[in-house]
N, C-alpha and C positions, 0 to 999 in steps of 0.2 A: 578751595579757591587757591590759585597758584599765582605767585608773584615771581618775576624773574628779573635778574639784573645782568647786563652784558657789559664786559669791559675787555680790554686787551692788555697783555703784559709781555715784557721782553724776556726771552729765554736766555740761558747761559751761553748758548752758541751764537747769540746775537739776532735770532729770529723773533718773530712776533706771533703770539698765541692768543686766540680768542677764548675767553672764559665766560661761561654762562652759569650763574648761581641761581638756583631755584629756591624759593621761599614759600612754604605751604602755610596757608591760613585755615583755621578750623573754627567751627562754632559749637563744638562739643567739649570745650575745655571748661571744667567746672570751677565754681568760685571757692569751694572748700568749706563753706559755712553750713553748720547744722541748722541754722535759722532759715535757710533758703529752701523753698519748695519748688522753685522753677528748674534748678539743675537736677538732673537725674543721676545723682552721684551715689556710688555704692558705699563709700565711707567718707567721713568728714574730719577735718582737723580743727577748724575754728569753732569755738564754743558759742552756743546760743546766748548763754549768760556770761558774756565777756566783761565782767566787772573788775575794774581796778579803781580803788578809791582815790578820787582826785578832786581838788578844788576847782579845776577848770572843766572837767568832764564828769558830770554827775550821772551820766547815762552809760549803758554798756557800749563799748566801742572797740574797733579793731585799729591797729596802728600800721601805717605804711611809712617806713623810714626811707629817705633817699640815700644815695650812695655815700655821701660824705658823713651822714649820721652813722652808717654802718662802719665806715672806715675809722672814724675817730671815737665813736662811743660804743665799741664792741664790749667793753667791760660792763657797761650799763645793760646792754641787751642780754648779757649772760646771766644777769641777776634773776632769781626765781620769781620776783614780783612781775617782771615784764613777760606777759603772755598774750596769746592771740595776736600775732604779728604776721602781716602779709609781706613776704619777700618777693619782689617782682623780679622776673627774669632779667630785665634791664639792669637792675641793681646787682644781681648775682654775677652777671657777666663782667660788669665794670669792676667789682671787687676782686674777681678772679684775676683780671689783667693787672690790677694795681697793687695787690698785696696777697701773696700766697698764704702767709701765716693767718691773716684775718679771714681769708676765704675758707681755710680749714676749720677755724673756730666757728664760723657761721654755719658751715655744713654740719658740724657737731651739734650745734643748737637745734638746727632743723630736724635732726634725727632724734632729739629728746621729745618723746611723746607728751610728757607733762607740760612742756613749754608751749605747745600748740602754735608752732611756726609753720606757715603754709607757703609753699613756693607756687606762685601763679605765673604761668608761661605767657605773659602779655605779648611777647614778640610774635607769637603764633596764633593769637586770638583775633578773629576777624574784626571785632569791634574795638580792640585796644592797640592793634599794630598801626604805626604811623611811619611814613617815609620822610627822609631828611629833605628839607626844603632848600632851594638854591640859596647859597650864601649863609646857611645856618651851620654853626659849628657842631661837632659831634656831641660836645657837652650840653649845648642848648637843646639839641634834638632829644637827648636822653632825659633831660629835665622835663621836657614837654611830654615825653612818653610816660613818665612817672605821674604827671598831673592828669593825663588822659585816663590812665588806669585807675587812679584814685577817683576820678569823676564817674567812671563806669561802675565801680564798686558802690559808690554812693547811690547812684540811680538804680542799680541792680538789686540792692538790699532795701530800697525804700518801701516796697510792699510788705517787707517783714517787720517794719518798725513797730507796728501795732502789737504783733505777737511777741516781739523780742524787747519790750520795754523801751522803745526808741533807739534801737541799735544804729550806731553811726560809724563812719570811717574817718580817722584822724591822720592827716599827713604830717610827718615830722621832717623839718628841714632846718638847716642853719644858714642857708643862703637867703639874704634879705630880698633880693630881686625875685627869686623863685617863690618866696613866701607871698610877696605882694601880688605877683601874677596869679598864684593859686587862689588868693582871696578874691581877686577880681572875677575869677571863674566860679565863685560861689562855694569853694571847697573849705572844709574845716581844717585849718592848718595852724600849727604852733612851732615855735623854735624848740629844739630838743631840751634845752636848758630850762625854759619856762614850764614845759610839761613835766619834767622830772621833779622840779621844785614844787609842783602842785600835788605830788603824790602824798597821800596821808599814810599809807600802809608802811612805807619804808623811808623816813626822812633822811636816813644815813646814806641813801643812794646818791644824794647830791655830791658826796665826797668822791664818787667814782666818775664823775663827769670830767672828761678831758677839757682842758682850758681852751676857750675860743680865742681868736686874735684880740677881741675886745678885752677879755680878762687879762691876757698877757701884758697889755700895756698898763694895766692898773697896778701891777705888782713889781714893776721895774723902776729903776732910778732914772734920773735925767742925764747922768753922766755916761758917756760911751766908754765901755771898758775894753771892748774887743774890736778889731777891724771888721769891716763889712765883708761878708762872704761874696765871692764873685758869682755871677749868674752862670748856669750850666753851659750856655753857648760859648762864653769866654773861656771857661775851663777846658772845654773840648778843643777849642782852637789852640789853647796854650799847650795842651798835651800833644796835639798833632805837630806843633812847631818845635816842641822840645823844651820850651821855657818852663813848663810845669811837669811834675811827675805824678803818676797815679799809684796809690798804694794803700795798704791796710794799716790803720792807726793802732798802735799797741802801747797802751798806757803802762807806766811803771807801777809795780806794787809797792816799791820802797820810797818813791819820791813823786809826789803828786804834781811837781813842777816839771817833770821830765817824761818824755815818750819817744818812741821810734816809729817810723813809717817804713814798712817792708814793701819795697818796690820790686815786683817780679821782673827779672831780667832775662837775658838770653841764656845765661848759664843755669846751673842747677840751683844755686843759692839765692840769686837776686842780690839786691843791695839794700842797706838800711840807711835811712836819713834820721839824724838825731834832732829832736826838738827840745828846747828848754825855755821855760818862762810861760806864764799864762797867755800872753798876747800871741806868742808863736804857736801855742797849742790851739788857740782860737776856737774854743767850744767844741772840739772834736771829742767824741766819746769812744772808749775802747771798742775795737773791731769795726768802726766806721770806715768806709772807703773814702779817701780824701785826696785832694790835689795839693801838692806841696811845691813851694818854690825854694830852690837852693839859695842860701845867703852867699855873699862874696867869701872867698877862701879865707880872707883876713878875719872873718867873723866866726869861723868854725871853732868848735869847742870840743872838749873831751867829755865822755859820760861822767856824771858826778858819782863819787863814792859815798856821798852823805845820804843818810836815811832821813827823809822828811815826810811826816804824815799830816794830813789835813784833819787833825783830830780835836783841835781846840774848840773854843766857843765859836758860835756862828760869826763869821767875819762880815762886816758891813760892806755893801757894794762900793762905797766910796773910799774904802781903805785898800791900798795896794800892799801886796806882800813884799815890800821893798827889801826888808832885811833878809828874808828867805831867798829871794832871787839873787841877792848879792852873794850869798853863800855858794851859789852855783858858778858864779863868774870868777873861778880861780884859774889863773894862767896855767896852761899845760904845754908840755913839749909838743913840737910839731908832729912827731911820730905817732902820738896817741890821740890826736884830734880826728874827729870823724866828720864826714859830710853833714852839714847842719842846715836846717831850713825852717820854713814856717808854713802853716796851713793857710791856704788862700781860698779854699772852698770845700764843700761837702758834696761828694758824688752820690753816695748812698749811705743812709743812716742804718745802723744795726741795733736799734733800740728794741728792748724787750722789757717785760715786767721784771723789776729787780727786787730781790729779797733784802730786808734790812730792818732797821729800827728807827723810831721817831725820836728826834730831839725836841722835846716840848719847849715852846717859846717861854721865856721868862716874863714876857709882857702879859699882864692879866687880861683875860677874855680874848686874847688874840686867837684868830683862826689860822694864822699862817705859821707854819713850822718847817724845820729842816729835817729831812729824812737822810740817814746815813746808810748807804748800801753795805751789805756784808762783804762784797768784793771791793777791795781797796782801790782797784783801778777805775772804779766808777765814781764820778763826782757826786757830792751831796746834792739832793734835789729838794727844791722848795715846793711844798704842797699846801693846800687849804683843806682843813678838816675841822669838824665840830665835835669829833670823838676823841680828842687828844688825851683826855683823862683815861678813857677806856683802852686806848691803844698804847699808852705808856707801858713799857716792859713787855710788849708783845713783838713777835716777829711779824712783819707785814710785807705786802707786795705793793710796789709803786711803779707807775709807768711815766716816762718822760713825754711831755706834750710839745715842748719847744725850748729853745735857748736864745733869748733876745741878746743883742749885742750890748745892751746896757744893764745886764743882770749878771752878778757874780756866779750864780748857780743856775742850772736849768730849772724850768717849771714843770710840774707834773701833777698827777692825781692818785689818790688811794685806790687800790684794786681790791685787795682782800686781806684778812688777818689769817695767819698760819698757826697761831697758838702762842703760849708763853715762852719767852726766850729762856734757853738753858735746859728745857725739857727735851728728853731724848727723842721722842717722836717728832717734835717740832724741828729740832736741829737736823734730823735725818731728812725731813721733807725739804728743808732749806738747801741742803747740799745736793739733793737730787735735782731740784729746780735750777739752782745756780749752775750746775754742770749739764743742764739740758738732757737729763737721763729720762727717757720715756718710762714711767712707772705706774701708769694707770692700770686698773684691772683689764684683763683681756675681754674684748667686746663679745657679744653673742655671735656676731658674724664670724669672728675668729674661732670661737669655741665650736661652732657648728661643723667645722672641718675636722674635728677630732674623731678618731675611730670609735665606734660604738662598743661599749663594754658588755659582756666579757669579750676580750679580744684574743685571738689565737692565730698562729701561722697557718695559712690555708695550704691545701695540697698544690694549688697553682703556684704559690710562692716557692714552695719546696722544689717544684719541678724546674724552676729557673735558677736555682742557687746551688752552690757547693754545700754538701752536708758535712759540717766540721764538728758536729756535736760530740764525736768520740775523742777529740783532741783534749789534752790537759791544758786548757786555757784558764788564765787567772788575771785579775786586775790588781793594780797596786796604786793606791791613791792616798791623799791626806785623810786624817781621821774625820769622820762625820760626813764624808762625801757621798751624796746621793745621785748626782748627775754624772754617772761613770761613762765617759766617752770611749775609753780604750781598754783593750785587754791584749795579753801576749801569750805566746807559747814557744817552746823550743824542744825539739826532739831529734834524736839521732836517726839517720836514714840507713838503709841496708848497705849503701855504698860507702858508708863511713863519714859522709858529709852531714851537716846539720841543717834542719829545716826550721826557720824562724818565721813566725807570723805576727803581724800587728793587725788586730781586728778592731775596727772603728764602728761605732753605732751608725746604723743606716737611717739617719734622720730624713734624708731626701725621699725615702719610701713613703713617709707619712706627710711630708710637706710638698705639695705639688706646685709647679710653677704658676704664678699669677693669681692664686686664690687669696682670700683675705688673710689666712694665717701666714702665707708666704710674704705678702706685702708688709704685714706687721713685723715679722722677723727681720726683713730687709731694712725696715726703718730703724728698729732697735739696734741691729748690727751685732750686738754682743750681750752676753749676760754680765751683769755688774755685781761684783762681790764686795759687800760692805762688811764691817765687823758684826758678826751675828745675824746677817741678813743677806739674802740673795735676790736680785731683781732679774727674773728669768727672761731669756730671749724668746722661748717657746713655752706654751702652757705646761703646768707641772705634770699632767698626765703623761706627757712625752718625756720631759726632762728628768723626772725622778722615777719613772715607771717603764713605759713601753720602749723607750729608746735606751734607757740606762742598762748597761751590761752587768746586771746584778748576778750573783752566783745562784746556781741551781735552777735557772729558768732559761727557756729557749728564747733567743733574741736574734733579730735580723742584724747582719753586720756587712761591712764592706772590708774585705781582707786584702792585705798586701803581704805576699809570702815570698821569702827568698830561700834559695838553696845556697849555703855558705860552706866554705871549708873552715878548718879550725884556726885559720889566720884571719877570720872575719872578712875574707874576700868574697864578693857576691858572684856566684856562678850563673844563677837564673833568677828572674823576677817574674811573678805573675800577680795579676789583680783579679778579684772575683767577688761578686755578691755572694753572701754565705749565710748559713744558720749556725750559730754557736751555742754552747751551754757552758758558761764559765763555772769552773770547779771551786773557785774561791775568790772572795772580795777582800783583799788584804790592805792594811795600812803600810806605809813605808817601814815603820818600826817592826811590824809583824813579819814582813817579807825579809827584813834584815836579820831578824832572829832565826828564821828558818835557814837562811844561807849560812849563818855563823854556827848553828848547832850541829856539830858533827854526828850526833846520834840520829839525826833525821835524814831519811833517804827515800821518802815517798815521791811519787811522780811530780807533785807540785814543786817540792824542794829541788829535785833534780833539774826541772825545767828552769827554775829561778837561778840556780847556780850556772847553768849553761848560758843563760841570758847575761848574767853579771860578768862572766868571763869574757864573752864576746864584746860587751859594752865597754870594758876597760881597753880592749884593743882598738875599738872604733874611736874612742875618745883620744887615745894616744895618736892615732892616725890623723884625726882632725887638727889636733894641736900642732902636729908636725907640718901640716899644710898652712898653718898661720891663723887658726881659729883663736879668738880671744877668750880668756877666762877672766871675766871681770867680777866685781863684787858690789853688792848693795845690801845694806842691813835691812832685813825684813823682820817685823815684829809679830809676835803671836800673843793674843790676849786669852787668858783663862777667865771665863764668865761665871758669875754667880748664877746658880740654876734657878733661883727665884726672882731676883731683881734684874738679871741679865746685865748687871754692871760689871766692868772689868775688875777682877780681884788680884790678878797677877799679870805682869808684862815681861816678856823675855824675847830675845832674838831667836829666830827660827834656826834649828839645828838641821843641817843637811847630812844625809846618809849616802852610802854607796847606792842604795836602791833608788834614791832620787835621780842620781846620775844615770843609772841603768835604764830607767823608763825614758829619761830625756834623750839618750842616745838613739834608741829605736824609734822614738817619735820623729827626731830630726832625720833619720835615715828614710823613714816612710815618706816624710814631706818632700825630701829631695827626689826620691824615686818617682813619686806621683807628679811632681813639677816637670820632670823630664818627659814623662809619658804624655801629659796633656799638651805640653809645648810642641812635642813631635807631631801630635795629631792636629792641634789647632794653633798654629804659629801666630795668628792674628788676634785671637780672643781668649788666650789662656789667662786666668787670674793668678798672678804671681805675687811674691813678696820680695822686696829688696831692702838693703840696708846701705845707704850711701856712705862713702868714706868721708870722715869729717874734714873740713878745710883746715889747713895748717894752723891758722890762728886759734882754733879751738883748743889746741894743745898747749897754749902759752902757760896757763896756770899749772898744768901737770909738769912741764919742763922746769919751771921756776921752783916748784915744790921739791922736785927730785934734786935739782942743782943745790938747793939749800942744805941738803944732806950729802953732797958730793957724789950723787948718783947720776949717771948719764942714761937718758931714755932716747931711743931712736923711733921716729914716727914715719919713716919713709913708706912703710907698708904695714899691713896688719901683722905679718909674720915678724917684722923687725920690732914692732911694739910688743907683741907677745913674748918674744925672746928677751927683750929688755926687762919686761915686768917679771919674768921668771928669774932673772938674775939679780933683781933689785933687792939687796939685803943691807941692813945696817946693824953692826954688832951692838948687842945690848938693847935692841929695839925690835923685838919679834913682831910687833903689830904694824911695823912700817909698811910691809908689802901689802897688807890688807888695805891700809889707808891709801896707798898709791893706786890700788885697783879701784877703790871707791871713787877717787878723784878722776881716774881714767874713764869710768862709767859716765861721769858728768860731761865728759868731752864728746861723747858719741852723738850722732844724729839719730833721729827717730826712724825706725823701720816702717815702711809703708807698703800698702797693697797697690798694684798697678795692673793695667791690661797690657799684655805682651805686644799688641799691635800699635800701642801708643808710646812706646819707649824702647830705647835700644840698650840701656844699661841695666842688666839683670842682676849684677853681682851683689851678694850678701857679704858685707865687709866683716861683720862680727863672727859669722860662721865660716868665713873663707870658702864659700860655696858659689860656683858660677850661676846656679839657679836654685830657687827655693819657693815653696808655697806653704799654705796651711791646709792640711787634710785631716788632722787627727782629733779635732774638737768641734764637731758639727752641732753638738747640743748647745754649746755656748758661743759659737762664732758663726755668723752667716757666711763669711768668706768660704769656710770649709764646705758648706752646703753647695755653693756654686761649683767648687772644685770637685765634689762628689758627682755632681751632674755632668760635668765635663768628662770626668773619668768614665762614668757609666756609658756615655755616648761613645767614647773612644774604644771601649771593649765590647760594644754592642749590647749592653745590658739595659739600655733605656733609650728613648727617643729624644730628639733635640727640640728646641723651640727658638723663635726668631730672636728674642732678647739675648739668649745665651751666645749667639753668634754675632751679635752687634757690638763691635769694639767701642763705639762711642757710649752706648748704654752701660757696658761693662766698666768703662772708665768713670762715668758719673756715679755708678754704684760704689766703686773703689773710693771715691772722694768722700762719700757718706760714711763708709766703713772706717776710713782713717780718722774722720772726725769723731765718730762714736767711740772708737777705741781710745783715742786721746782723752775724751771727756770721762770715760769709764775709769781710766788711770787716775785722773785728777780727783774724781769722786771718791775713789778708794783711799787715796792719800788723805783727803779731808776727813774721811771716816776714821782713819787711824789717828789723825791729829785730835779729833774730838774725843775719842775713847782714851787717848793718852791724857787729855785734860781731866776726864772723869777719874782716871786711875790716880792722878796726883792730887785730886781734890781733897781726898781724905788722908793724905799721907803727910801733911805738914811740910817740913823742910827736910830734904834729903841731901846728903853729901856724897858726891861721886867723882871718880877720876874721868878725865876727858882729854881730847886732843884738839888742838886748833886746826880747823879745816880750811878756813879762809881768813884773811885779814882785810878789814875795810878802813876807811878814813877815820871813823870814830867808834869802831867796834871790832870784836873778833867773833867768828862763828865757831862754836865748839860742838864736837861730836862726842856723845856719851855711848861707848860701845855696848855697855850692859843693857841699855834700853833701845839701842838703835835710834837715838834721839838727837836732834840738832837744836841748838838754841843760840841766841845772840847775847853777848856780854857787851853792854854799851859803856863807853868811858867818858863821853861828853856829858856834862851836867848842866842843869838850868840855874845852878847856884852861881853866886858872884865869884866864888873861887873855884875855877875849873882846873883839872889836872893838865899838865903840860904834855901835849900830844904831837908827835911827828910821824907822818905817814910817808913811807918810801915805796912808791909804786913798782920800782924795779925789783925790789927784794923778792916778793913784796914783804915788807915788815912794818910793824907799828910800834913806835916807841912811846911808852906812857911813863912820865916822870923819868926814872933811871932804867926802867926795864924794857927790853926789846922783845916783841913777840914775832916768832917765825911760824910758818905753816908746819904742822905736825908737832909743835911743842906740846909737852904734857902739862896739864893744869888740873887743879881741883876746883870744883864749883859747888855751890848750893843750888838745888833745884826746887822751885815751888810754883804753884799756880797763881798767876796774877789775874784776879777776877774783878779788878777795878772797873774795867770796861766790859759789861756783860756780853756785848755783841762780839768783841774781839778779845775774848779771853786768850791768854797765851802762857806758855811755860816761860817763867823768868829764871834766868841764870845769873848768879853773882860770883865773882872771883874770890876764892879763899887762899889759893896758892898759885903763883907766887904772891907774896904780900907786897902790895903797893900802897903807900900811905895815902889816905883819902879816897881810895878806890876799893880795896879789898874789904870784904865784910868778915868780922871775926866769926869763928865757928861757934855754934851754940854750946853752952856748957854741958847740956844733957843731950845725948843722942836721941833724935826724935823716935817716938814709938811708932812702929809700923805694925799694923794689924796682921796677924798670921792669916794667910789665905786659906780659904776652904779648899777641900779636895776638888779637883776639876771633874765634875760629874758628867 
């Protein structure tokens, strides 16, 4: 049966085009129930014995939720108790249009066989399809379609009631009008909340209910605390007229009364609007897209240097944080004031389930409690739960339901428990969830695209590739590395020149465009390295075996080979798919020992010496062009082989071989970037590093000036030359500190599509063009670059998405996001393992350097551990030390002592575990001695357990 709809639409050129939409209706769409004998279905999803113990429904029943139930109660639907659910096509389509994350979660539930969720295509069934009536809204039409489908199911399954113990269909809705209309039609219908509360099997499921509007009014106060948000129509008109600005809300980690809104502008950087005070923040949550109105210039303020945490006891809604807000209102010089504004409306919420812990209410028998998120940028959330005793001390997940204008905190609901706080597995799960790192096991759909084992290189593959198995190729990596992306070789040619090859794992041979494995890798974007754990981008069979360029096995590679003279000048470059057989898998230390041992002259050692000699020349040439040599302290943990707890912590030591490998990887990336851009100027995936705005260098310039050192930042070369010449007599660590500070001034390097941007320059490398080619096992960007290069040299075919600059640009946005989150997750993992390390160490005394000064604190760097910590000087006692902060210096005077950046200090280091959720390394000053501030050194040196050997 065919339905058609005809309408006309205007074209871009101004013409009119007639469009005919055909809609096919069928009568052979099955109901999906195994209780049905009428439908001739090969397989069924809905069980005959669909029993969920309920006080309302004592009979077997199927559930049909409407769109709003799915959108707002997805946490409930994910629970294992909820089974045998019919998801109508109408609902699925509405959810898809209104919320992509919830649509994905719903699709995941549907794919879980044990959940018995069945998708019924009611929009194409002859008896359930309905047309929109004149004057009927799209929402009302969809509500009616849901009721019609529920009615059809009730009648269709009526003959089965005798065989299936009275099987019925229950419609779930939260819309009172829809409920009343459904009851008038004779349907069995309940509100979602009353149905969930009736379940006997899992009474705790009530905690996972999102609050309805009725519930929200019950738990708010009568006093209006925040201004009303403007409706979207007024916001859009205000943005169009220029009276409002649209931007992303970024809450402060250090001060819960302060935030900024990043407004995308014409230029590279956009602008930032400062917000201070709860009323001006106006219920916005970190990463929300908001509309802000600028305040008059006379009301502009400077960012606060005070650290304020909302950590105390739960504040009552009727109590304003007057004292804390007063602390923000410090007069500042005109030059340091920033554009200041207030949030007038929310354009798009960015709410997700948040990890954290429950603050159990002190009121006996109370079911209302405050939840404190792990991320300090997220406000505390008020929830209702009957499991507070069980959840105390647990890490849990909570979702926000809404934030009324008369509530100090947003309202939300419990989602699930993650485990006991402080346990390694629980904390690891928290940091992966908080940084949005996809870490679930690879699905069967993904694994189905892995090669069948045993795998071997076929004669067909050999025929299409260069056979380089005879070359003395070797890899050099950190100890314990199993995902070996790259290998190198160097040999002398008959003409006296050198042949140097970089051989990269040919991951794109195994991951073909558009299949499930490719989509999963594109979504993950990168492998995430935590302390003692790796979250792979591709399944382990590829990452640690078939793609890994291990020694003494034949592997597929993508090779970049140069002919160079002894001055490291490139004479020829060629790219080819190849087959290699690595002769050795070395660590950096092993490779360094071979190079340094004059008694060794085997082929591998000769190759390494040739590479090292050329690498030094290449590095010198890069630095002469203005490439920056910056510094950041990376730490390495030695783990106990049994408990996997850290037993030793030290900063990573870099060798010549680290630099050797890095130089050839950089050269390969630059060579490939130029090749793919020459071939595909509109869709090459490149990487750029923007030059920092001059204001970023303020802290670096002030720090250098404090030691009478001048730094020039006009260009990368000027900065590099200044840093090279920055020396202070008697202070050998000064240059390293300066480079650490310079690193903090840099912008983030990002992926981009060449057809969508005109600025390709990589500031840090002083290279006009750059990309990532050398790590396809752990970076999806490299896989795309491999595909582009393969097409460029005729080694593989292309596909539409590869040549679409808009899709490439969207992919780059995801890759940039995933890389940023992976970095944050890695830092959090290091921080957690640092806490574990200090947990059993008691109090340690160490030398440090002042890295930053704040209004009430100094930030101290401990070089031995690569650790930063804060020494606070303000106290909550009646007698506080006399503190004077000079922003121009910047200096901080406490009593009679003035602290400058880079001053040497002595501190005690210990773990502060008073707040189990936000455990932190606490530092206290021992030198210089300041009365009432410095803590005396302990009489006895703390006993430090001797570490076991690193096995």
